[in-house]
N, C-alpha and C positions, 0 to 999 in steps of 0.2 A: 582588446577586442571585445565586443559584444556576445554574449551567449544567451540564447534565448530557448524556451522549452516547448516542444510539441510533439506529442506521442503519436506515432505513425511508422510503419514499415513499409520500406521501399527498395527496390534494386532492380535497375535495368542494365542490360548488357547488349552489346551489338556484336556480330560477328561477320567476317568476310571483308575482303577487300576488293577495289576495283580501281582502274585508270581510265579517266573519262576521256573525252575529246580533247580536252586542255592537258592531258598528261599529268592531272592531279590525283594522287592516290588517296583513296578514302573508303571508308567502312560504307558497307551496305546497310539497309535498314532492318535486317533481321535481328529479333531479339532473342538473345541466347538466354538459357537459364544458368546462371552463375550467382549463387546467393551470396550477399555480403559484396559483390565488387562495385566500387564507385562508378557513377554515371554522371553526365553533365547536361544541363540543360541550358541551352543559348538564348539569350534575350537580345534581339534586334530592335533598338529604338528608333525612332523617327528617322527615316531615310529621305525625307521629302527633298532636302536641299540636293542630293545627289542626283535627283530625278528633274530638277527644275530646269525646263528648256522652254517653257512657253512664254515665260515672262522674263526668265533668266535673272531674277532677283537675286540669287545666291552669287551668280558670277558677278554682278554688279557690287555687290556687298564685300566680296572678298578679293576681286579681281583675278582669280584664278581659273577662269574660263569653265571647261566643263568638269563637274566632280564626279561624275558616274563611275569612275574607276574605284572611288571608296565604297561603294555598293559591292563592287565586284571583289574587292579585296576582301571584304566581310565574308562573302559567301566561299570563296576560295580558302580562306582560313579554316572556315567551319569544316569543309572536306577535307582540308590537308591535316588538321588536328583530330578529326572524329575518331580515329583508331586510338590515340594516346589518351584523349580525355574520354574515351567511351560515350560519345554524344549521343543522346537518345533522342531528343526531340529539340526544335527550335520554335520558337515564338516570335512574332512581329507584333509590336505594340501599337501599330496605326500611323497614319501619316506616311504611308508607303511612298505616295507621291506628293507633288506639289499642288497642282490643280486640275486633277482628273483630265488630264490630256493625253491623247492617244500615244504620242511619242513617249511620255513619261512613264505609262504602262509598260510601253515596250522595254524600257530600260530595266523596270522591276522585273518584268517577265524574263528578260535575258539573264539577271542575276539570279532569281530564285528558281528557274528552271534547272540550274545545275544541281540542286538538291533533290529534284524528282528522281524517285526510285532508289535513293541512297542514303538520305537523312530526312525523318518525317518532320513536317513543320506546318505551322497553321498561322493565320493572318488576321489581324483586328482592324476594323475601319476607323480612320481618325477623320476629323472634319476635313481636312485637305484632300481627303479621298472622295468626298461626296458634296452635293449641292453646290457647285462653282457657278457663280453669276458674275458675269464679266463687267466692269463698270462702263458706262456710257461712252466715256473717251477712249476705251479700249486700252487703257494703259495700267489697269489694276483689276482686281477682282475680289469677291468676297467668298468665303468657303463656309461649308456647313450649312447652307441656307435651306436646304431639302435632302432628301434621302436618294437622289438620282446620282448614279455611278457607273461607271464603265468597268469597275472592278470584276464584275462577273463575265465581261468579254474575255478577259485576259486569265482569271481564274475561277473557272466555272465548276460547279459542283460534280459534273462527270470526272474531272482532273483528279478528285479527292476519293469520290465515294468507294471506288474499287479497292482502295488501301485497306488493310487489315485494320488499321488503328483509326480509321473514319468510323465515329460512332453514329452520328446523324446530324440534321440540320433544323432549324425551325422552319423554313421554308423551301423552294427550290432554288435558293442562293447560298453563298457561302458567308454572307454577312452575320449570321449566328449558328454556330455549330459546335459540336464537341468531338472529342478524340479521346479514346480509351488504350490503355496498355495492360498488359498481365504477365509481366516477366516475373519468373519463379515464384508465382502464386500470390504475389503482390499487386495490387491494382491503384493506377493513378489515371486519373481524368482531367483533362484541360476543356474549359467551356469558354469558347471565344464569342464576345459580345460586340455589338455594333455601337458607335459612337451615340452616346447620349441614349441609352438604351430605352424602348418605350415600355410601358407596365406589361404589355401583353409579352413581351420578350423576356421580361424578367419572371412572369408567372411560367413561361415555359422553362426557363433555366431551373427555377425552383423544382418544377416537375422532374426534370432529367435528373437532378441532385437526388430526389426522393426516390427514383425508378434505380438508382444506382448507389444505394447506400454503402455497398462494399467496396467503394472506390473514394479516394482521397482526391480533392478537387483543386484545382488551380483555376482562378478567374482571369482571364486576360481581357483587357478592354482598354481603351484609349485614355480617356479622361476621368480621372478617379482621386489622385492624390496630388498635393502640393508639395513644393520643395520646404515649406515650413512644418511638414509632417502632420498636416491636417486634411482630412477629406474635402474635396472641393463642394462647396454648398450654393453656388450660383449657376444660373441657368446659362442656356444658348439659344441659337435663333430656331431651333426646331424643339419640338414637343419631346419630352422624355425625361430621364433621371439622371443627376448629377451623382457624384461620388457619395456623399452623405444619403440620398435617397436609395442608391444602390446598397449602401451598408444595411439600411433600416428595412429593405423589402426584399433583399436577397442574401447578401454576404452573412450577416450575422445571424440569419434564420436557419442556416443549415450546419449541421453537426460535422459534416464531412469535407467541408471547405477550409482550407488551411492556409490558402495564399491569394493575393490578388497582385497582378503584374500590370503596370500602366505606364505611360509615355505622356505626351502632350505638353506638359511644363517643363521648360528648360532648367534642368538641374537634377538633383538626387533627393530622394525622400525615403523614409521608412517609418512605419508605424505599427505597433503590435496592440491588437484589441482582442477582447474576448467576446465570442459570440453568446447568443441567449442559452446554449446548450454547455458553455464553459468551455468550449474549444477556443483555442488561441489562433488567431489569423494574422499572419505575416503579410502586410500591405507595402509594396515596394515600387518605387517610381525611378525610372531614369531616362533621360533624354539629354543628348549632347548637341543638338542642332545649333545651340548658340556660340558653339566654340569655332575656333578656326577652321574653315573650310566646310561649315555646316555639319561639323561633327567629325570631319577627318578620319572616319572608320570607327571610332570609339563605339564598343559594345560591352555587354554584361554577360558573363557566364557564372554559372552555380554548379559547383560539383557536390553531389550527395555522397556522403561517406558512411555508409550503414554501419560499418564496424567500430567507427570512432563517434558515431551519434552526433554528426554535425553535417551543416551545409556550408562550404567555403564559397563566398562570394567574391567574384574577380571582376575588376574592370579594364578592360584591354583594348588597345590600338593596334589591329592586323598591319596598318599600314605603315606604322613607325616601330611595330614589334616592341611595345613597352607598356607595362603595367601602370596603373595609377593606384598609390598606397595612401591616400587620405581615408581617415576613417569612416567617410560616407560612401567611399568607393571600393574599399577592402575590408570584409568583415567577416564574422561567423555566426551562423545560428546554430546554435547546439540544440538537440533534442533527441528523445530516445527513438530509435530507428528499429528495435527489436522487440517484440512482444514477450513479456515477462509475466 
């Protein structure tokens, strides 16, 4: 196993249970004060194939028809396991849908709305969520050509801003937003950024980090790291910043950023880098869309264990109820979680 060091204190806990309309027993999103209790962060990588109904590319590739059940299985597992894992937050790494099509967003909304009021979550926009331009022959499309999206029709700001864990947003959309937690006097913040974020967005993110120096920060974005464990240094169809530029302009500059989570590139990757203030930053990629049935529900979850000073990283398939045990899929990040 790999062990890495990062000094920072954190403990989240949830309390209370409910039974939703589907009969699934889950925890509520209330944060309890229980110092030292482990908690879990769930990471949903690209779910685009599960929502692919406009062009049905996924169905044609795998010949398995409608794949949306894998998305539902992921969310149902999050609810079912939330008490056992003490799930504190869920992040989606982008490419929520395949081609910004209303029915695709309806599938995503049907899945993720099951978390509303029970497990806090946030979403990052990927290239398949924005800027869809249909080919002249109508048989295909290009993605990420501009920043137009139906995302805010289904996940508008008012849906989140009344939550205690919602910190704020760059504008009147949820394309760039931050989320704060303060359990047991320990502070954690997730900053979710748009696909290929613009300079002005990175300036805003820098400001948010500076205004919240007492929070430890996770940056959530779609396109950042490659599976060869290097930051992406190429451009896209829209103006903005690739992974290396994000590192130079934002991630490396803030002493309280300790992690970056991303998808986009099929596979898994990990990079440990040191910021300009000497802080270690864990940059982690996971994306399973190239696997059978567009990912077949594979996801990632990370359990923080303050008493043992480690993060346990798991790769799990709810539909098959199986873990993957390869070194890139199952590993530990060790670091000091108690102030001394």
